[in-house]
N, C-alpha and C positions, 0 to 999 in steps of 0.2 A: 266530210264527216267527222266528228271528234272523238276518237277513244280515250274515254278515262278511267285510271284504278286505283285503287286504297286499299292499304293493307285490311282485314276484316276489325280488327282492332282500331282502324284510326276514323278520324271523321270528315277527313278535307282529301277532294279529291284530285290529284294529278294528270298530267298530258302524259301520257303510255308512248315511253320511249322504246318501245320493242321486246321482244319475247328475252332475246339475249342479255338486256342490260336489266333485268330484273333481280333482285337481290336474292328471293328464294323462290319457290317454284309458283306455279299460276295458280294451283290450289290455295294458298294462302291469300288469293288477292280477290278481290269486287270489282266488277268492271262497267262499265255504262258507256253508252252512245247518244252524240248529241250530236245537232246539225251543227254548220259549217259556224255558225252565227252564235250556239251555244244559248241557244232561247228555245228549244225545242227539245227533249227525253225522247229520243226514237228507243232507244229498250231500255227500261230501268234495272236496277243494281242486280244483276246476275250472274254468273260463272263463266270461263273464256271462253267457251266450248257453246254455249248459248248466242253468245254478243257476238259471235265472227260469224254464226251461223246467219242470223240477220244480215250481219254487214255486208257478208255476201250477194243474198239476195235483193236489197238495195242497190248494191253497183250493178248486180246481173240485168236490174229490170229500167237502170236508170239507162242503159246503153242498148239498150231494144230499140 
C-alpha cells in the first residue's frame, strides 16, 4: 500500500516520508491510501487518523 499526502491548499499528491519529516502538523495535510500499483484508491482524501485506522485494518486482515 502507498500512503500519500498533500497540504490542503495544494493539488499535487506526494509520497508520505514519515510523520517526523513533515514540515507542519498532520492536521494541515490531507492523506489518502492507494494499492501498491497505484491503480485503486483504498481510502479517499481524509485526515491522518482515519487513513491510518483503515491501513491497520487492511494489514490485520491481510495477515490472518
